[in-house]
N, C-alpha and C positions, 0 to 999 in steps of 0.2 A: 318155759320161763314165765310166760304170762299165766299158765295154770298155777305156778308156785305162788306168784304174787296174789292172784285171786284167793288161794287157799290161806295165805298168810294174814289177808286183811279181812277174813271172815268173822273175826271177833274184835272187840274193842282194844284189846292188848296188841293184837297184831297191826291194827290200823294205826295206834299211837307210835309204834316202833317205826312202821314204814314211813309216817309223817316226818319223824325226826331224821330218818336217813335221806329222804327227799329234800328235806330243809338243808341239810348239810352239804348236799350236792349242789343245790341253788347257790348257797353261800360259797362254794369253791368256784363255781361259774363267775360269780362276781369278783372274786379275787383274781381270777385269771383274765378278766376282760370280757367275758362272755356276758356279763350283766347288761351289756348295751342291748341285748335282746329284749330285757324287761323295761329299759329306760326308753326304747323307741328311737333312739338316735345312735345307729350303729357306725362301726368304723368304715363300712362302704358308703357312708353317706358324706358329701362335701358340704351340703346345706339342707335345711329343711324350712319349709314355708307351710304353716298350718299342718294339714296332713300329707303334703307332698314332700317326697324326698327327692333331692338332686344327687344322684349317684357320683361317687368318684370317677366311674367309667365314663358318664355323661359329660361331666366337666372335663375330663382329660380329652375326650374326642372333640369337643366343641373348641376347647382351647387350641388343641394342635391344627384343627381346621383353620381357626383364625390366623394363627401364626404362618401357616403355609400359604393363605390367601395374601397375606401382607408380603411374604417373601417373594411371591410370583409378581406383586405389583411393583416392588422396588427392584426386582431382577437380581437379588442375592439373598443367600439365607439369613434369617434373623435369628440372632443368639438369644439364649434365656435371659442375659443381662440387658440385652437391647429391648426385649419385649417386656421386661419388667420397667425399665426407664420410660417406656411409652405407656406404662399403666395397663397394659393388655389383660393381665390376670384379673384385675379389679373390675375392669369393663366387662370382660366375659362373664365373670360371677355374678356381677350386678344385673345383666341382661338376662341371664337364666333364672335369677330370683324374681325379677319383675315379671318374666313370663309365667313362673309358677304361681306367683301371686294372682295374676290374672286368670289362670286356669281353675285355681281354687275358688275364686270369686264366681267363675261361671258354673262351677258344680254347686255352690250354695244357692245361686239363683235358679238352678235347674234349667239353665240354657242348654239348647241343643240345636243341631241341623240335621235334616233328613239326608239320606244318602243321594236322593235326587237333586237336592239344592246343591251338595258338594260337587256332584257329576255336572251340573249345569254351569257352576262356576268354573270348573277346570276346562270343559269344552269350549266355553267362551273366552278363555284367557287368550289375549293376542299373541302371547309367546308360543302357543302351541298350534298356530294356523299355519296351513301350507300355502303353496302359491295360489291356490283357488280361493283363499279367504276363509276356508272351512277347517275344522279341527282336523289335525293330522295326527293319527295314532302312532305312526312311525317317529314323527318328529316328537312326540310327547315321550315315548319309551327312551328315545336317544338322550333327550335333555335331562330327564330325572335320573338316567343311569350315570350320565356324566357328573351329576351333582351327588352321587353316591346314594340314591334312594331306590328302594323297591317301590312297586306300585302301592302296596298296602302302607308302608311307612309315610309315602308322600301324601296319600289321601288322609291319613291321620293327622299328619302335621298340618295339612290345609285346614282341617276342621278345627284345630286348636287355633291357628293363625286367625281364622274367620272369626271365632268367637271373640278373640282378644280385640279384633278390629271393631266388631259390633259393640263391644263394651265402651271402648275408647271413643267411638263416633257418637254413642248416646251421651257421653259426659261433654264433649267439645266438638261435636261435628258440625254444628250449625252457627260458628261463631261469626259475628259481624265486626269488621274492623271499622272504627270511627274515622270519618274523613279528617278529623282533626289530628288523629295519630299519623295518618298518611302524610299530611301536610307537614307535621313536625319533622318526620324522617326525611322528607324531600328537602326541606330546609337545611337540615343538618348536612345532608350529603351533597347539595348543589349551591349552598351559599358561597358567594365570591366576595372578597374584600379587597380594597385598595388602600395603600398606605404611602406616606411621604416619610422618608427616613434619612438618618445620617449614619454612616458606617464609621466605626473606631478600630482601626488596627494599631500593631505594636508600634508603628511609628508615632502615634499620638501619645505614647507614654512618656516620651522624652528620654533623655540620657539618664542612665541608672548606674551610678557608681558601684564598683565592686564592694561586696559587704566586708566589714571588718572581721577579724577573727572571733571576737565576742558574739557578733550577731549571727555568724554562720554556725558557731557552737551551740548557741541557744536554739537556733532553727533545727538543727540536727538533733539535739536531746529531746525536742517536742515531737520528733517525727522519725525515731530510730526504726520503727517497725517498717517503714517504706524502703529502708535501705538494708534491710536484712538479708544475709545470704540464704537462697533456699538450698534445700537438701539436694545434692548431687549423687549420683550413682555411676559407678564404673562397670561398664557391661562389656561381654563378649557377644557378638552379633554374628549370625549365619543366616544370610538372606538368599533365597532362591526366588526369582522373578522370571516369568516367561517373558515379558517385554525386554528384559535385559538379555537374558540368554539368547533370545531369537537374533539379536544383532550379529551374533557370530556364527549362526546356523546358514550354510549355503544351500540354496535351492536351485537346481539345475533348470535349465529352460525346458528340457523335456518333462520334468515333474510338474512344472508350472502349467504346461500346455495339457497335460493329462488332466490336472485339477480343473482347468477351464472347460474341457469337455465333460468332466464327470459332474461339474456344478453349473453346467450352462444355464440352468433355470434362474440362477442367482443374477445373471447378467442380461436377462430378458425381460423386457417389459411387454407383456403379452397383448394380443390384439384386444381392443375394446369395442363394443357395439352398442348403439342406443337402441334398446329393444322394447317394443310394445306387444302386448298380448291380450287377447280376449278369450275368456273360458267358456265352454260350452258342456253340457251335460252329456252329449253324445256326438259321434261323427256325423249323423244325419244333419243335425242342426247347424254344425260348423260348415258342413258342405253347402248348405243353402245360404248361409251368410256369405260364404266365398263366392257363389254365384251372383248374389246381389251386388257384391264389391266389384266383381268383373263387369257387371252392368252399369255401374256408375254411381252406386251407393258409397259414400265415404266410409273409411275404417272408423272415424270418430263417430259417425252417426249410428253405425251398428253397436259400439260401445255404449252410446247414450241410451239407446233402445233397450239395451240388456241391464241397464242400471249399473254399469261398471264404473267404479270411482277412479278418479285420476291416479291415485296411489297405486291401485291394482292394475291399471292399464299400462302405466309407464314404469318399466323396471329400471330405467336410467342406463348410464354408461356401465356395462358389466363386461366382466371376462368370461370366457367359456367355462373355466374352472369355477367361477363365482356363482353359477346357476345350479340350483339344487337338482333340477330333473335333467338328466344327461340327454334324453331324447329330444327334449325342448331345445337344449343348448346346441345339439348338433344340427338341428334344423335352423335355428337362429343364425348360426356361423357358416352355414352353407347358402343362406339366402341372399339374394342381390339386393343391395340397398334400395330402399323405395318400392320393393315389390311386397305383395302380401302372400304368405304361405299357403300351400294346401294344408287341410286339416292335420294336425300333429297330435298323436296319441301320447300322452305322457304318464307318469305315475300318478298325477294328481287331477287328471281330466284331459279333455280335448282342447287344443288351442288353435287359433289363427295368429300368426306372428307378422310383425312388419319391423323393419330394421330401418333406422334413420342413418345419422352420420356414423363414421366408423374411424378408428384410430389403428393404424396398422402396428404389427409387432416391431419393436425396436430391440436390436441386439448391440450391446456394447462390445467393440471388437477387442480381441486378445491384447494387442499393443496398448489399448487404454487402461486395462485392468491388470496387466502383467505385475507391476510393483505391489498392488494390493493383494493378489494371490500369492506372491512370494512372501509377503509379510504375514498373511494368515497362516500359511503352511509352516513357516518358521516358528510361530507362536504355538501351534498344534504340536509340532515336534518337541519344542521346548517344554509344553505341558506334560507330555508324556515322559520326557526324561527327568522332569521334576518330580513326577509321580513316583518313578523308579527310585531316584535319589531319596525321597521322603522315607520310603520303605527301609532303604539302607541307613539312613541316619537314625530312625527310630530303633532299628534292631541294634545299632552301636549304642545308643543311649541305655537301651534295656540291658545291654551288657556292662554299663557302668562307665562308659567312656565320656570324657568331658568333651565340649564342643571344639576346643583347640585340637584334641586328639583325633576327633572324628573329621575335622576339616583337612588336617595333615594326611590322614589315612585314605580319604576319598579324593584328594587333591582339589579341595574347594577353598574358595577365599573367604577367610574369617576376618571379621574387623573388630578391633578393640576401641570403644569409646571411653576415653579417660574420665569425663565427667559430663554429665547430662542432666538437666532439672526437668521438673513435671511439664514445662512448656516446650521443651525441646532445645533449650539454649545451653551454651557451654559458660563457663564462669566469666568470659569477657562480654556475655550478653548476646553473642552472635547465635544464629540458628544452626544447629548440627546439620550438615548436608549429607547426602549419600544414602538417605534412609528411603526405602520405596514408598512412593507417593500414595497417600490415602490410608496408609496402614497405621492404625491405632494401637501401638504396641506399648505406649509409655504408661498407660493405665496398669496393665499386668506387671510392667517392670517394676513400678513404685508399689504394687501389691505384694510383691515376692520378697523373699529374704535371701541373704547371701548363701550361696551353695545350694539352693533348692532347684530341683528339676522342674521346669516348667512346660506347660503345653504350647506348641507352636502357634504363632498368631497368623491367620490367613490374611492375605492381601487382596484387594479388589480385583486384580488381574489374574487370581488363581494361584499365586505363589505362596511361600511361607517364611516366616522369620522365627528362628530359634534364638533364644537369648539365655545368658546366665549373669546373674548379678554378682560381680566380683568383690566390690566393696561399696560402702556407703560413706558420704560425707554428710554429717547432720547439719540441719540449719543452724545458723549463728549469728549474732549481732556482730556487724562490722565496725571497726573503729572509724572515726571521722577520717583520719589520714588515708584510709583505704578508699574512700569514696568521696574525697573532698570535691573533686571536679563534678561529679554528678549532684552532689548537694547544692553546690554553688549554682550550677545551671537550673535546678529545680527553684531554688530560692529566687532567681532572676525571673523565671516564667511566673511565679506567684506574685512577685513585685509588679510586673507589667499588668497582670490581671487586675490586681487591686488598684492600681493607678486608673486603668481603663473603665472600671465600674465606678471610681468616685467621679471621673470626667463625665461618664455618662448620666450619672445622677444630676450633676449640675446641668448639663444640656437638656434633660427631661424636665427639670424644674423651669428652666428658661422658656421651653417649648410650650408650656401651659398658657403662657401669656404673649407669645410672639409667633410669627409664622416660621416655617422650616427654613425658609430662605434667609431670614434675618438671622437665626441662631447659627446656621451654617456659615453664612459670611462672617460674623463675629468671631467664630472659632476657626476661621480659615479652612473649612471643609466644604465637601460637595453635597449639595442638597439633592436627593434622588427620589424616585417614585416607583412603585411597583404595583401592577393591577392583576386581577384574575387569580388572586390566591385563594385556594380551597384547602379544606382540612384534609390532612393526610396526603396531600399531593405534593410532588417535588417542584420546587420553584427555582428557575435559574437566577432569580434576583437575590433571595436571602434563604438562609439555611433553614431546615425543617424546624428547628427548635424555636426560631423566631415566628415562623408561621403558626406554631402552636400557641404562642403568647399574643399574636395578633387577634386569634379567635376568643382570647380570654378578655379582650379589652373592648369597651363600647365604641360606638361611632363617635368621632371627635376626641376620643380618649388617647392619652399619651402612655406609651410603653417603653420599657428598657429592657432588652433581652441580650443574654450571652449567645453568641452564635455557635458554630461547630467546633470552637475551641475557646479556652479562657482568654486568649489574648485578641478575641475579636468580638466586638459588641455592636448592637444596633439600637439607636434611638428612633422611635417612630410615632406618628399620629395616623390613627385610622380615619381615612377621609371618605370612605364610602362602603356601604354594605348593600348588595343586591341579591335577590333570589329570583331565579328564572320562574315564570308561572307554571303551574302544575295542570295539565289537562286531566281531569278524572278518567277519561277514557283512553289515555295514552298507554303504550306498552310499559312505560316507567311506573306509572300508577298502578296498573295491574300487577306489576312485578313487586312492588312494595306492599301491595295488599296481600299478595300471596305469602310473602316472606313473613309478615306480621302476624298472618292468620296461623302459618305453621309454628312460629314461635309461642303463640298463645296457646295453641292445641297442645304441644309437646309439654309445655309448662303446668297446664291444668291436668294432663294425664299423668305426669310425673307426680305431682302432689297427690293425685288420687292413689297411685300405686304405693307411695310412701305411706299414706294412711292405711292402706290394705295390709302392708307388710307389718305395721305395728299392731294392727288388730288381729291378724291371723297368728302373729308370733313368728319371728324369723331368727334362726339360729345358724351359725357358720362353724364348721368344723376346720379351724385353722390349720391344725396339724395335718388333716388329710389334704387340704389344699396345697400346703407347703410340700408335701410329699409329692403330689402331681408335679409341681414347679420344679422340683429337684430331680425329677425323673425316676423317683423311687417309690412311687405310690404303690401300695398293696391293696388288692381286691378283698 
């Protein structure tokens, strides 16, 4: 074929024809979408920064890793909807784009690190040190393997991370926080205020006569939306909960005792010992040190002579299983308290050990944990039964059966809720009871249509809720006659709030020229005081909303604030403002300085990265990103 092409293009006519054919092929590629090859932004890219592509596979892997990390942290799976609500996709892609921008910046500036420097940084990382305080190859391999890295990939990632850190440190690494900024933040955090105040409650509003029909009608017409009936839905509900099912599962004493024996470790608090150790390079030096100790030299003196830090000397109160070196653990837990061991050869060196105080093993007796075991066994069996029932229910749904038909066939209890709104209330305004706790199934209920088959909602305890929307009652405006009592009650509450606000304004005006005692006495009220009010802190004296307004009022100034409800108001005067002195060398001052330095560092680096992305040119393939998030990304 190549020989034929070469022959065809040996003259100008052949070259012209071949050119036309190749051009048509290129055009057809563009039509069918392969034009991305020429445009430089292919379908396999989620984003591009300068000359660096962030592939769809990179984004998918990093995003899934982040979701799994969050799921492990909260102890339950995170759904796609929950991840989007937490803005995880944008955060993940933003982080990857920022890292790509810094990597491009490093290439432009021709920055690099030698293999020796990377090796030095890895071997001096405290995370990879063994019990002897030195780099431990086995520990290194185990940690990076658990994180999903090969050695080559980890080294490459460390090189990139180090270069990014070097760029960031060169921009904002030597920031100095002004003492004035530290003092301002200290004042904001620790300032305390004292007030004199008068509290007004609904009793001070006086008698409020019932509204006339005309007043009530006018009030209702102006606020119809507040009394509008919400949308209600009638649903069939089939719920399976291990917590509920386990209540009727009988566990025999024999099964409970067998579980106690099988799971004995759960009910045992293992022995703990206060262990000290001194590491030696060989057995001879350890034996010589042991002889010196036997002759009267103290264990601590040997440690001092060898330059052993206190953190390396004292392992603290540890369990046998909590010690990495099994040989050292065996020796430590066989050693008599207060005695010094013979030289112990372990995986990480040779050691002399000493044991201080000990805490013996504690075992909770069967009688103490019997009910707990029965409950756990019952729930485990219930979960297995529910898993079997789930498969049967899904099989029946796949065959076109309704929930009511399935419940009847499998002898399950199904419930029909005649009317429920988005907040879980019935038309009387009462919360609908009997729904598994913690199950957020109302959102999918109101996102569904009548007669549509829906995915089951998983409950926090491992159960499931299946539902079918039978009918809907649209939201509507209610006539006054239907909600007259509620309208009258709300009118009354608004009238109380208005009267209290007016009375509070009058008292506040008088307080500007009189003392709190005089104003309170004239109004037949009680003068009170509160001290130690702090921003954002809960006070037993006044509600948080009042505290906020106190800190908006100058010393000797008068304020008037609504409390935790419209029918409670507080009129106050700020009598004192105090700020505790700040010692520049105190832990609080150092903490504030570090926090401000970190915030300034992150702000400067963020601005730098934003400018980098603009200068390099950043594009995002929204379609590809959405494919990943919907689980249908194509490579």
